[in-house]
N, C-alpha and C positions, 0 to 999 in steps of 0.2 A: 504493500500500500504506500509506504513512504519510500524515501530514497534508498534506504538500506534496512529493510524490515526483515528480521530473522524469520525464516520460513522453516517449519518442521520437516524432518526427513519423511519421505513418503512411507506410509505404513498401511499397505492395502489390507492387511489382516487385522488391523486395529479396529476397535469398535468406534461408533460415532462419538461417544463421550470422550474416548481417548484422543481422537483426532481433534475434537473441539477444544479439549484441554490443551493440547499441544499448540494449536493455533493461537489461543488466548495467551499462553505463556510466551509465544514468539512475538506477540504484539506488545504486551505490557511489560514483561519481565526482561527488559533490555537495559543496557547502560550505554552512554555515549557522551558527546560533547555537551557541556553546559552552556555554550554560547547562545543557542536559541532561547533558552529560559532566561538568560541574562538580558537579552534584548527585550523579551516580553516584559520582564520586571521593570525595566526602564520606561517602556511605553505605558504600562499599567500605572506606574507611579505618576507619570506626567498627566495622564487622564484624570486621576483622582485629585491631583493638585488643582487642575483646572476646575473640576467639579466643586471642590471645597471653596475656591474663590468665587465661583458662579453662585454658590448658595447664598452669598451675602446680597445678591441682587433680589432674591426672593425670600429674604429672612422673615418678612411679615407673614409668610405662609406658616411659619413654625410657632405662631403665638399659641400659648396654652389653651385659649378658647376654642381652637380648631381641632383639638384632639379629644375624642370621645370614646374610642374603641381600642385601647392598648391590647397587644397580644398577651402580655403578662402584666399583672397588677403592680409589681414592684418598680416598673419603669415609669417615672413621672416626667412630665414635660418641664423643660428648663425655661425660665423667664428670659425675655429679651432685655439685654442691658441698655445702657444709654448711648453706646457708640453709634448704632444705626440712626439714632434720632438727631445727632449733631454732626455726623460725618457722611459724605457721599458714599454710596455703596461700593464704588471702586476702591475707596481708600480705607474701608473698615478693616480689612484683613491686615494691612500693614500697620495700622494703629493698634490692632489687637496684638500683633506680634511684639510690639514694643512694650506692652504691659502684660505679657503672657502669664497666666495664673491658672489655678485649678478651674476646670470648666463648670462654673456655677451659673453661667449664662449660655444661651444657645450660640452666640457669636464666638465665645471662647471655646466651645466644643468644636465648631468648624475650624477654628484656628489650630487646635491640636490635630484635627484631621489633616490639615495642610502640612503640619510639621511631620506627622507620621508618614504621610505620602511622600514627602521629600526624603525622609530616611529610606523608604522603600525604593525610590527611584535611584538614589545614590548607592544603595547597597551598604548603608551604614547601620550596623546592628539590624540586619535585614529582617530577621524574624520578629524583633521588637516592633519595628515599623509596621510589618504586616499585621501583627496582633493589635496594634493601636488603631490601624485603619479598620480592622474587623470590628472593633468595639465601637468606634465613633460612627461608622457607617451603619452598623447594626442598630444603634440607637435611632438613626433616622428612619429605619424600616419598622422596628418593633414598637415605636412610640404610639403608632395608631394604624389600624388595619386599613383605614381610608387613605393612608399615605403610601400605599404600595405602588411602586413604579418599577418597570422592567429593569432599568439600568442599575437601580440600587440593589435589587435582588441578584442580578448577574455579577455585579461588583463583589458582593459578599461571597458568592460561590467561587469566583476566580481567586480572590484574596485568600480564601480558606485553603485552596489548593496550593497557592504560592507559599503559604505559611509552612506547609509540610514538604516543600520541594527544595532542591539544591539550587535555587535561583540566585543565591548569593555567592555561588562558587565562580562566577565569571562576570567581568565588567562591573565590578563592585569595589567599594572602598574596603570592605571586609577582606576580600580576596587580595587586594593590593597590600594591605597591612600584613597579611599572612605571608605573602611573597617576600616583603621586605624583611620580616622576622627571619625567614628561612635563609635569605641572602646574608644577613648579619651573622648567622650561625652556620657557616659552611660545613662544619663537621656533622651537623644535624641532618638526618635523612629527610629528604623532601617528602612533605605530607600533603601538599596541594594536589588534589586528584585530577587526573586527566580524563577520567571517565566517571560519570555520575548516573544514578538510576533515573530513568526517564518516564516512570509510570505517571507521575503528576503531570508531566508535559502532555502525555497521551490523553489523560483525563480532561485537561483543559481543552484540547482539541475536540474531544467527544462532546464536552459541554456546549461548545459553540455549534457543532454540527446538530446536536439535539435541539438547540434553539431554532436553527433554520428549519429543521424537520417539523417541529411543532408549528412554526409560523406557516409553513406550507400546508400542512393538513388542516390547520384552523381556517385557512383561506379557501379551501376546496368546498365552498358552499355556494349555492345559487345566488345568495345575496351579494357576496363579495365579487363573484365572477361576473355579475351584471355590470360591475364597474362603478355603480352609483356611490357606495360608501367611500371608496378611495377618491373618486373624482370630486365628490363634494368636499371632502376634507382638504385635499390639495388646493382646490379652487378657492377655498376660504383662507387657507394659510399663506398662500404664495404672495398675496398682496400685503401681508404684514411681516413676512420673513425678512429679517435684516440681510442675510447673505444674498438673497435674490435682488434686493435693492442696490447692492454693490455693482451688479452686472447689468441690470435692466432699468430702463426709465419707467416712471409711473404708467405711461401709456402702454408700454410693452408688458408690464405686469398685469394690467387689466386685460390685455389680449390673451395672455397665458391663462389667466383665471377663467376666461370665457372658453378657451380650448379645453381645459380640464372639466368644465361643466357641461361640455357637449356630449350627449349620450352616444353619438356616433363613435367616439374614440375611447370612451370609458372602458368597455369590455377588453379592448386590446391592451390597454395599460394594466388592467387587472391580471390578465393572463401572462403578460410579460413579467410582472412582479412575482407571480406564483412560480413561473419557470426559473427565474433568477434564484429565488430562495431554495427551491427544490434542487437545483444544480449545485448550489453551495453546500447543501447538506450531504452531498455525495462526492462532488468533484474535488473538494479539498483533500480527500484522503488519497487520491491517486496521483502519482507523479505526472502522468500523461495529460491530466486535466487540471492540475493544480494552478498553473499559470493563468489559464482561462478563468478559473474560479476566482482567483485573487483579483483579476481585472474586473470581473462582473461584480464582485463584492464591493470593491472600492467605488465603482460607478454607481451601484445601488445606494450605498450609504452617503456618497457625495450628493446624489440627487435628492435624498431625503433631507440632508443638511441644507442644501440650496433652497428647496421649495418649502420646507416646513420648519426650518431652524431647529431641527432635532440633531444634537451634536454628540452628547456624551455616549449615548447608546451605540452610535456608529464608531466612535473612537474605541470603545471597549471591544467591539466585534472585530474590526479590522486589525487592531493590534494583536489579537490572538491568532491571526493567520500564521505568524511565525512559528507557532507551536506545531504546525504540521510539517515543518522542515526538520529532518533528522540527517545532518551531514555525515555522520558515522554512527555505527551502532554495533554492538555485539551482545549475544545472549548472556544472561546471568545464570550460571550453572546452579542447578538444584540437585542435592544428593538424592540418588535413587531414581532420577528422571533423566531421559535422554536429552542432550543439549541440542536445541535447534541450530541449524546452520544459517548463514547469511545468504539470502536469495540473490542479492545484487552482485553481478560479476565484477563490479568496480570496487568492492569492499576492500578496506585496508588489510594488508597481509596479517597484521597483528590480530585484527578482529576475526578474520577467517580461520585463524589457527586457534582461537580461544576455545 
């Protein structure tokens, strides 16, 4: 499926369960380069930093009066402090960073979220940063059932996987400090791993594919395929979307709004969306279709960003495409079980002989 996916040795006499078990071990129980996870950690951290800063633009949404249905009773809404009342939204984060304190107000909570996301992006105490993001982002989700948004839920799932992954083993300050420590002690045996387990990287990719699969199946209904719900939503949003206003004049935006409201084109746009998301759910797994899937995914989310000003969800989705890239891999041997071989003929000699 991926560039160098371990494939089990043919076992014609094996049972279906044995062959399935071998295939799953060949896909999940592998180790390889930590570079893709390191790149994903950086992109994920940048996305959450942007989201934390963007939260100050809509901080009024988090007033205690708007929360009525918490998931758990012990989570209580935090009050809004005085910073948003006397400072423009774009400057609240920087003012809060100057007086960083325990999060007893909602803007201080989002400020800590920004700090933890920065740690995650830099790879500085990577797991601490991931845990901090998990707690602050979890508050935004669990404070009220009416506050459920797809990108908050997706962020929590991805950060949870990053927390248990070796994402800090590459392109991180943690790894850099460790390398300097090993260089200062030349007699010490090198401990920095060249190979890391890739199960969490696989799970992140599967999470993104499941998201696209669910989106596809959810849209396979006569209502959506008629094109009316999507056309109506885009027709209304595009005249107010800031990214669209950067490229089009008000007259052109009005023409685009009328185009999306036209019943003649609405079914075509709906079917194109279903095809794109269905192709992404499958195409990202295979090397022969991955480049096309990545291009389609970037185009899809850029279009959503341009026409509807929905950005965080697209940034989360596109940044995870790197998790489908496995530049090198070798199976993790398990006592008592046959070791799968590497299917790719271009596999490194070290991996092929492992």
